[in-house]
Each structure stands twice: as structure tokens, then as C-alpha cells.
N, C-alpha and C positions, 0 to 999 in steps of 0.2 A: 578464514573463508571471505571470498570476496562476494560481495551481493550487489544486486542492482534494485533499486527502490523507484517505482514508476507511480506517478500520480497521474489519473486519466479522469477526464469528465466523461460524460455520455456521449461523446462526440469523436473526442482525440485525446492523445497525449498531451498533458499540460506542463510536465516535466519529470525528468529522472534524475537520480543521484546514484553515484559509484559508492560503495561502503565496503570497509575493510575492518572485519572484527568476528567476536564471537556471536553465535547466534543469539545470545542472549543480549548482547550490545544491540545487534541488528533490531529486535524486538522493542526495543527502547527507543530507537531511532523511529522506527515505523510509527509507533505511538505518538511519538514526538511530531512526526509530519501531519498525521491527521488531526493531531489539535489545531496545529498552524494552519491548515486547510479549513477546519471547522469554524475557527475564529474568521478567516477571511471570507466565510461565505455567511459569516453571522447566523449559523444554526445553532441550536441548543444543545448542550452536552449530551443529553439521552438521545440524540441522532447519530451517534457514533456507536458502530457496532463493536463487539469484541472482536479480538485478532481469532481469524479461522484458518486452520491449514487446509490447503487442499492437496491431498494424496496423489490426485490424476496429475496436476500439473507442479507438483512438489514446491509449492509458493503459499506466502503468507498473505493475508488480505484483511483491510479493513475497509468499511463501507461508510459513507456520509449519506444520510437520508435528509430527504426535504419534508416540508410539514406535512404533505400527503404519503410519507414513508416509502418514497420511491429513491433509488439510489441516484444520488447527483454525482458523486465521486467515488473513487475507488483508490486506495493506496495499497500497492502490492510490492512484495518482496521476493524476488527469487535469487538463489545462488548463480553466480556469473558461470561458473562450469558448466550447469545444465543449460543455459542459454547458449553459448557457445556449442554445446554438442546440438542442440535443436537446430542451429544454423548451418551444421556440417553438412 
């Protein structure tokens, strides 16, 4: 399956990555990207949420929280086929 992994802050898209692999591999990459962003933001490990699946958007996401527990960045993964269908 092809996935796109999108890193966003509260204002705009920071970066995105194309990924091809299994769902298990994608979840591993999603966790890795969240950890990279957390380290770049110098946030504490407890400020990274668990992976959540959103049935409405068919996507997985992890949030990075600030010291006051507001979402500062989100890392989202979606199947590419779904994105192509939404754009059609």
C-alpha cells in the first residue's frame, strides 16, 4: 500500500513523505517521524500522544503537545489511494 505521511504545525504543512509498505511498517515510520519532530521541538517524550485512527478520515495521527498541553504539531498518515479519490 502507498501512504503519504504529513507533518503539520498549527499554521501549515511542514513537510510530507511518500511511503510504500505494509500498515505495520507505516505505523513504525509514523512513530519515528513523531519522535524526530519531538526532538526538534525539544519537547518531552510524554508530550507525544499514542497513535490514533480516525475512521471518518481513514487516517492515523500522532500529536505533539506543548508544555500547556496544546497541539503544536500533528503527524498524519493516509493511504494514497484515498487521497486520490478525495481529489477526484
